[in-house]
C-alpha positions as CSV (number, residue, x, y, z in Angstrom):
1,M,0.0,0.0,0.0
2,F,1.1,3.5,-0.6
3,G,1.7,5.7,2.5
4,D,0.2,4.7,5.8
5,G,-3.0,3.5,4.1
6,S,-5.2,6.1,5.6
7,Q,-6.3,7.5,2.2
8,T,-9.9,6.4,1.4
9,R,-11.4,4.8,-1.6
10,S,-14.9,3.7,-2.6
11,F,-15.2,0.3,-4.2
12,Y,-18.2,-1.3,-5.8
13,Y,-19.0,-4.5,-7.6
14,V,-18.9,-4.5,-11.4
15,D,-22.6,-5.5,-11.8
16,D,-23.6,-2.3,-10.0
17,L,-21.4,-0.3,-12.4
18,V,-22.9,-1.9,-15.4
19,E,-26.4,-1.3,-14.2
20,G,-25.6,2.4,-13.5
21,I,-24.1,3.0,-16.9
22,Y,-26.9,1.1,-18.6
23,R,-29.5,3.4,-16.8
24,L,-27.5,6.5,-17.7
25,L,-27.3,5.5,-21.4
26,H,-31.0,4.9,-21.5
27,S,-31.8,8.3,-19.9
28,D,-32.1,11.7,-21.4
29,Y,-29.4,13.1,-19.1
30,A,-26.4,14.3,-21.0
31,Q,-24.2,15.8,-18.3
32,P,-21.5,14.2,-16.1
33,M,-22.8,11.9,-13.4
34,N,-21.0,9.9,-10.7
35,I,-21.7,6.2,-10.8
36,G,-19.9,4.9,-7.7
37,N,-20.3,3.9,-4.1
38,P,-20.2,6.5,-1.4
39,D,-19.2,3.8,1.2
40,E,-15.6,4.8,2.0
41,I,-12.9,2.5,3.3
42,T,-9.2,3.2,4.0
43,I,-6.7,1.4,1.8
44,Q,-5.3,-0.2,5.0
45,Q,-8.7,-1.5,6.0
46,S,-9.3,-2.8,2.4
47,G,-6.0,-4.7,2.5
48,Q,-6.8,-6.2,5.9
49,E,-10.3,-7.2,4.7
50,I,-8.8,-9.0,1.7
51,I,-6.2,-10.8,3.9
52,K,-8.9,-11.9,6.3
53,L,-11.2,-13.1,3.4
54,T,-8.5,-15.0,1.7
55,G,-7.2,-16.6,4.9
56,T,-3.6,-15.8,4.1
57,D,-0.8,-14.7,6.4
58,Q,0.2,-11.9,4.1
59,K,1.3,-8.6,5.6
60,L,0.6,-5.2,4.3
61,I,3.7,-3.3,3.2
62,S,4.0,0.5,3.0
63,L,5.6,2.2,0.0
64,P,6.1,5.9,-0.4
65,L,2.9,7.8,-1.1
66,P,2.9,9.4,-4.6
67,V,2.7,13.2,-4.5
68,D,-0.5,13.2,-6.5
69,D,-2.3,10.4,-4.7
70,P,-5.7,11.7,-3.6
71,R,-6.4,11.4,0.2
72,Q,-10.1,10.8,-0.4
73,R,-12.3,9.3,-3.1
74,R,-16.0,9.4,-2.3
75,P,-18.4,10.0,-5.1
76,D,-21.5,12.0,-4.6
77,I,-24.2,9.9,-6.2
78,T,-27.1,12.2,-5.5
79,K,-27.8,12.7,-9.3
80,A,-27.7,8.9,-9.9
81,R,-30.2,8.3,-7.1
82,G,-32.5,11.1,-8.2
83,I,-32.4,10.9,-11.9
84,L,-31.7,7.2,-12.5
85,G,-33.1,5.7,-9.4
86,W,-29.7,4.0,-9.1
87,E,-27.4,3.2,-6.2
88,P,-25.0,0.3,-5.6
89,K,-26.8,-2.9,-4.4
90,V,-23.9,-5.3,-3.7
91,A,-22.0,-4.7,-0.5
92,R,-18.2,-4.4,-0.9
93,S,-17.7,-7.5,1.3
94,E,-20.1,-9.5,-0.8
95,G,-18.6,-8.4,-4.0
96,L,-15.1,-9.4,-2.8
97,K,-16.5,-12.8,-1.8
98,I,-18.1,-13.3,-5.2
99,T,-14.9,-12.3,-6.9
100,L,-12.7,-14.6,-4.8
101,D,-15.1,-17.5,-5.4
102,Y,-14.9,-16.8,-9.1
103,F,-11.1,-16.9,-9.2
104,K,-11.1,-20.0,-7.0
105,S,-13.3,-21.7,-9.6
106,L,-10.9,-21.1,-12.4
107,P,-9.0,-24.2,-13.7
108,E,-5.2,-24.1,-13.1
109,R,-4.6,-23.4,-16.8
110,E,-6.5,-20.2,-16.5
111,I,-4.7,-19.0,-13.4
112,N,-1.4,-19.7,-15.2
113,H,-2.5,-18.0,-18.4
114,K,0.2,-16.1,-20.1
115,D,-1.5,-12.8,-19.3
116,F,-1.5,-13.5,-15.6
117,A,2.0,-14.9,-15.7
118,Y,3.3,-11.8,-17.5
119,F,1.6,-9.6,-14.9
120,N,3.0,-11.6,-12.0
121,Q,6.5,-11.5,-13.6
122,L,6.3,-7.7,-14.0
123,H,5.4,-7.3,-10.4
124,N,7.6,-10.0,-8.9
125,F,4.6,-12.0,-7.6
126,Q,6.1,-15.4,-8.3
């Protein structure tokens, strides 16, 4: 993680994103609109949540915080709620579980796919 992990982010499940974009595309609204999740979590809490969910004994490491790293990311979805009747439905913890279960279901040949192997090699994950 960068810095001490106190910067916040707002994660959401891809199905919620697709639904929000779908509703926006089928609306008459032609201005910018936030499609996101106002539920904030710190990067450190997010890392700890993933470690707990996966049952690993990984430790979070801290790297220097980039100068341009935003301290907070929390979208205001007032327009999406009011105009589209949209808000995220899948809780972050449930989305993480669904995602983990998906990756656990992949056959070994998919996990070792050349694209994953290349990514892992680039980031020294092997």
